[in-house]
N, C-alpha and C positions, 0 to 999 in steps of 0.2 A: 328667712335669713336673719341672723342676729346683728343688731347694732349698726349696720351700715351696708353700703354697696360698693362694689369695685368700680373704679373710675375708668373712663374711656379716653386715656391719654396717649395710647400707642398708635402712631401713624405708620405708614409703610416704611419710611426711612428708619424710624425707631425700631420696628420689628426686624428689618433687614440687619440693622446694627446688632440687635440682640442675637440673631442667628450667627452672624459672622463672628461676633465677640465670643459666643459659646464655642464655636469651632476653634478659634485661635486661642486656645488655652495652653495646657501643659503638653498636649499631644505633639505639637511640632517641635517642642523643646527636647523631647526624649525620643519620639518615634523614629526619626531618621537614623539614629545610631542603632537602635534595636533592630530595625528593619534591615539595615545594611549588614549587621552581624548575622542575621538569619538568611538573607537572600543575595547579598552582594549587590551588584548593579541591577539585578532583577527587582530589587526593592522599589525602583522607580515604577515598575509595572504594578507593584502592590498598591501604590497610591492611585494609579489610574484605574485599575480594576475596582478598587473600593469605591472610588468616586462614581463609577458607572452603576455599581450595585446599590449604593446609597441613593443615587439619582432615581433609580427605578422605584425604590421604596418611597422616596420623597414625592414622586408624582402621584402615588396612591393617596398620600396624605394631603396633597394639594387639592384633591377633590373632596376628601372627607372633612378636612379642617374647616372650610367655610360653612359646612352644613351643621357644625356643632360649635356655636358661638359662645357657649358658656365656658368660663375659665376652667382649665382642667379637662378640656373637651375629649381628650383621648380616653378618659376613664368611662365615658358614657357610651362609647361606640358599640362595644360588644353586647351591652345589655339590650340594645334595640334589636339585635338579630338573634341572639342565643340565650337571652334571659339572665336572671340574676346570679346563677351559680357561675357561669362563664364570666359574667361581669365582675364578680368578686375575685375570681382567680386572676383575671386580667389586671384588676386594680392592685392586687398583691404583687404581680410581676412588675407593673409600672412603678410602684412605690419602691420595690427592692432595687430597681435600676436607678431611679432618680436620686434616692437618698444617698447612694454611694458616690455620686459624682463630685460633690463638694469636698468630701474627704480626700478624693484623688487629687484635686487641685491644691488643697492645703498641703498634702504630702509632697507635691511637686515643688512648692515654694521652699519647704524645709530641705528637700534633697539638693536643690541648687545652692541654697544658702550654706550647706555643709562645706562647700569649697572655700568659703571665707570665714565661716564660723564652725570649725571642726567640733565633732562630738555629737552632731545631730543624727548621723547615719553611720552604721558600721561599715568600714571601708571594704571589707571582703565580701559581705553578703548583700550590701545595699539596703539592709533592713533598718528601720528606725530604732534609735536608742531610746531608753526611757525619757531622756530629755527631749529627743525629737518628737516623741508621742505627745508630750506635754505642750510643746510649741505648736504642733499641728492642731491640737484641741483648741488652743488659744486663737489660732487663725480662723478655725471653723466658727468659734464664738463671735469673732469680729464680723464675719460674713453674715451671720444671723442678725446681729445688732444693726448692721447697715440696711437690712431689709425692712426695718421699721420706718424707714423714710417712705414718703408717698411715691407711687410708681413714676410720676412725672419726673421727680428728681432722680430716681433710679435710672431712668432711661437717658436723662441728660448727662449724668456722670458716665454712664456706660458708653454713650455716643462719643464723648471726648476720649475715653480710654480706648475705644475701638480704633480710632485713627492712629493712636500710638501702637496698638497691637498689630494692625495691618502693616504699618511701616517697619516693624521689627523683622518679620520674615522676609519682606521685600528687600530691606537693607542687608539682611544676612545673605540672600542670594547674590546680590551685587558684590559684597565684600569677599565672599568665598571665591567667586569666579575671578575677581581681580587678583587676590592674593595667592591663590593656588588653584590651577586648573589643569588636571591631568586626564585627558580623554582616554588614555590607555587603561585607566581604572575600570572603564566600562567593559573591558574584556577579561577582567580578573574574576574568575568564578568564585562563588561563595564556598562551595564544597565540591568534592569530586563528582557527586551525583545528586539528583533530587532538587535541582535548582528551582524548577517550576513548582514543585510541591512546597518548597520553602517560601517561595514568593506568595503562594496562596495562604499558607498558615500565618505568615507575618501580618496579614491583614487583620487577623483577630488577636494575635499575641504580642505584637510589637507596638500597639497603640495606634495603628493606622485607621481602623474603623472607629475607634474611640474618638479620634480627632474630627471625624466627619459627621457625627450624628447630631450636631447642634441645630439642624434645621427645624426640629420639632418645637423649639421654643416659641416660634410664631403661633403655632397651633395652641399651645398652652395659654397664650395671652389673647386668644380670639375674643374673649368677652370684654377685653379692654382696648379694642380698636373700633373706630367709628365706621369702618368700611371693610369688614372681613372678606367680602366677595372679591375685592380687588387686592387688598393688602396681603392676605395670607398666601395665595399662589405666587405672587411676585417675590415675597420675602423668602418663601421656602425654596423655590427654584433658584433664585438669585444667590442664596447662601451656598448651595451646592456648587454652583458654577465658580463663584469667587474663591471659595475654600479649596476646591479641587485643583484649580490652576495654581494657586499659591503653593500647595503642598507638593505637587509633582515637581515644581521648579526647585523647591527647597531640597527635596531628596536628590535631584540631579546635581545641584550645587554641592551638597554634602559628599556624595559619592566621588565626584571628580576632584574635590578639594583635599581628600585624604592623601598625605604624602606617601608615595610608593614605598619608601623605606619602612613605614609602619606596616604596610601590607606584606612586605617581604618577610617579616618575622613569623607571624602566625596566620596570615590571610585575614579575610573578613571576619571569620568566626572568632578569632582571637584578637580582634582590633581593640586596642587600648592606648590611652595617652594621658598625660597629666591633666587632672580636672575632668575626667570623663564621667564623673557622677553628674555633672552638668554639661552634657556632651557638646552642645552647640557653642557655648561660651568657652569650653575647654579647647575645642578645635580652633576657634578664633585666636585664642591665646597661643596655641602651638604654632600657628601660622604667622605669628607676629602682629596680629591685628588686636593689640591689647585694648585700644580705645573701644573697639566694637565688643570685645568680651565684657568690658564694664557695662556697656549699654545693654547687653543681653542679660547680665546679672540683674540689672534693674527691671528689664522686661520679665524676667522669671518671677518677679514679685507681682508686676502689674497684670500680665496675661492670665496666669492661673487664678489670681485673686478675683478679678472681674468675671472670669468664666465661672468660678465657684459661686460667686455672688448671684449670677443669673440662675444657676441650677438650684440654689437655695430658694429663690423666688418660685421656680417651677415646682419644686417639691412641695412647698406650702400650698400652691394652687391645686396640686394633685390630691393632697390630703383634704383640702376644702371640698373638692368634687366627691371624694369618697364619703365624706360625712353627709353631703347633700343627698347622696344616693343611699344613705343608711348602711354603708359598708364599713363605716368607722364611727367612733364616738361623736355624738352631736356637738359636743363642746368644741370640736375642731372648727366649727363654722363661725366662731366668734370673730368679728371684724371690728377694729377700732374706728374712731371717728375720722382717721386719715385713710380708711379703706384698706388697711393692712390686716391679713389673717394672722393675728399675733399668736394664738394658741398653736396653730399648725406650724408656724415657724419654730416655736420652742420644741415641739414634739419632734420635728425633723432634725433639729440640732441634737437632741438627746439620743435618738436612734443612730444618727450619723456617727456619733462617737464610737459605737460598737465596731465599726469597720476598721479602725486602726489596729485592732488586735488580731483577728485571723488573717489579715492581709497587710502586714507591716512594711510593704514596699510598693512603689508606684506601679511597677509592671504587674505584680500579683493582683493588685486591686483592679487594674485596668482589664485584665482577663475576665474577672467576674462581672465588672460593670458592662463590658461589651456583650457578654452572653445574655445577661438579663435584658439589656436594652434591645438587642436585635430580636429576641424572642417576643417582646412586647410589640415591636413594629410589625413582625410577621403576621400576628393575629389581625392586624388592620386590613390585610389583603383579603381575608375571609369576610370581613365586615363589608368592604366595598362591593365585592361580587354579590353578596347576599342582598344588599340594599338595591343593587341594580335589578335583581330578580323580583323582589317583592314590593319594591317602591319605585317602579320605573318612571312614574310621572312626577315624582317629587322634585321640586326646584333644586338644581345644583348650580351654584354661582360659577363654579369651574367644573367642567366635565372633561375627564381624561379621555383623549382620543385613543382608540385601540385598547380600551380598558380590559377587555376580555383576553387580551394577549399580554399586555404589560403587567397586569396584576399577578397572574401565575408566575411569570418570570421573577417578579419582585419577591414572591413567596419562596421560590426556589433559592434565590440569592440570599435571603435572610437565613434560611436553613443551612446553606453552605457556610455562612459566616459563623453561625452557632457551632457547627461541626468543627470548624477550624480552631476553635478555642481549646479543643482537646477533651478527652474523656473525663478527666478529673473535674474540670470546670463545669461541664455539662451535668455530671452526676451530682455535684454539690448544689447546683442551681435547682435541679429537679427535686432533690431531697428537701430543700427549703420550701419549695412549692407544696410538696406533699404535707410537710409539717404544718404549714400555714392553713392548708385546706382542712386538715383534721381538726385543728383548733377552731376554725370557723364553724365547722359542723357541730362540734361539741357545745359551743356557746350559743349557737343559733337554732339548734334543734330542727324541727320540721321546716321552719322558715328557711333555715340554711340549706336544706336539701331540695328546696323548690327548684324546679327546672332542671333536675339532674339528668333527664333524658336528653336535653339539648347540649349537655356537656360531655356525653360519652365519647365523642370523637376525639377529645383530648387524650384519652387513654392510648389509642394506637399512635397518636401523634407524638406524645412525650415518650412513650415506651419505645416506639420505632426509632426515634432520634437517639435515645440512650443505647439501644442495641447496636445501631450502626456505628456509634462512636466507640463502643466496646470492641467491635470486630475490626476497627480501623487500624491504621498504621501504629506500630509500636512507638514511633517517635512522637506520636500524639497521645500516648498513654493507653492505646488499644492493644489488642492481642496480636495484631498483624495478620489476621485471616484475610483481610482485603487491603489492597493498596489504596492510596488516596483517590485515584481516578475511578476505580470500580465502586468505591464507597460513595463518591459524589454522584455517580450515575444512579446508584440505589436511592440516595437521598432525593434526587430529582423525581424519580418515580414515586417514592413515598409522598413527596409534597403534593403531587397531582392527585394521588389517591385520597389524601387527607382533605384536600380542597373539595373533592367530589362528595366525600362523606359529610363534611361540615356543612355544605350547602343543602344537604338533605336532612340536616338535624336542627334546623332553625325553628324559632317560634312561629306561630301562624302570622301571615302577612298583616291581618287586621290588628293584631297586638303590636307588631312593629310600628305600624302607622300611628296607633294610639299613643304609644310611648314617645315617638318622635314629635308628634303634635304637642304633647305635654311639655317637652323640652323647649319648644319654640315659644311657649306662653310664659316661661320663667326666665329669669335673668339673675346670674350671680354677681 
């Protein structure tokens, strides 16, 4: 390791605040509006279902996280069970997911600001203008610069901001319920048919899942906490519980606060009002709660900024781990005297800039970020079951009760969420994966192709998901050969088959144990 070591300044409260802070970013500021337009009152169910699904995935990582106490721990997990090729693919997926989040949050700040600084976003399309792109790049640069502070100061600032961020949605719930509460809105359907289907797809496309996956930040900082066995499970599970409750209540308050006169025009699908580019503040202003609208405009700077701040930190730690495993340039391992991986921060910033161009709106980039993130989380289910098989006696600070039942359910749930993003997003994601793999093999030769036998199960996995998305509902970009329910049944079956194949494709048990023992002897 070059020049320095990471500090162990993250306690359980700090890690919990990191997770909650990452959850309460831009998702709650935009998600309720998008979800309501998609599913009407059933959008409340979207948040509840998503919280359960993410909770299943989080339980898997609550066991895995404390076992991998190096910062960037997610990156090492697949190498231990399926070798370097799967590890390289997984690191590529993780990086693609993580590096896109800070640009999402920067874009959220700009989109809300357009209500009082016109010219940042095109009114009709909600796409960034050239000025909006420049401002977003500037915000991303500020997030990167702030990360050059030592972690203790980062966590202190974030803990202060988290109290503000938690108060904002709670205050919004109270204000909306007081100023406008119409229980009858709960009976106004979103569309003539397909409400349940829309409720499910809203999880992936309206920013619902995007809002909930902040739990992993505690795992990424595992190497920077003094008691990972206790701190990581508490912070991971606590983040899901706190975030899930807040978001369900926010959606309920939003749905029941919309004036019936607005719904009478074009229903939920056509819902619009003055200032709806920043929907939560716009609705507050529409209801006459102008004081709270101003508070939300301030929060639309604070919440996404600190959320993006934490994701910038996590992206740098992910690059650090990739370099440590020789999946990326060794120069990324450089750490300054304050314990900051400065080269990784700069590289993450430069690559993050690219996301403002193919996805120049908050919702478009959220679709991509959600698909990449849930795919990376799903692979962790394979790792947990395989480690249970080949390393049953290894110490687990937290052991998931019913792991052989919960883990397959978590894998199925992750594939459902990936499917709900739609055929275009799934295809785009897999195309990037294939391109990255080809480049890796070209530049790494025989070393790059090592362990290819242990990676073959990814072909039916990725290919099967692509095919089932293609034959899925036309509303999701598919051909319409299968409706959403039959397609989900097929995905559940595919998930179980892939788990079976993957568990039979692992590296030898002795090699897994040797690699894991080596990790325990090193510290990032």
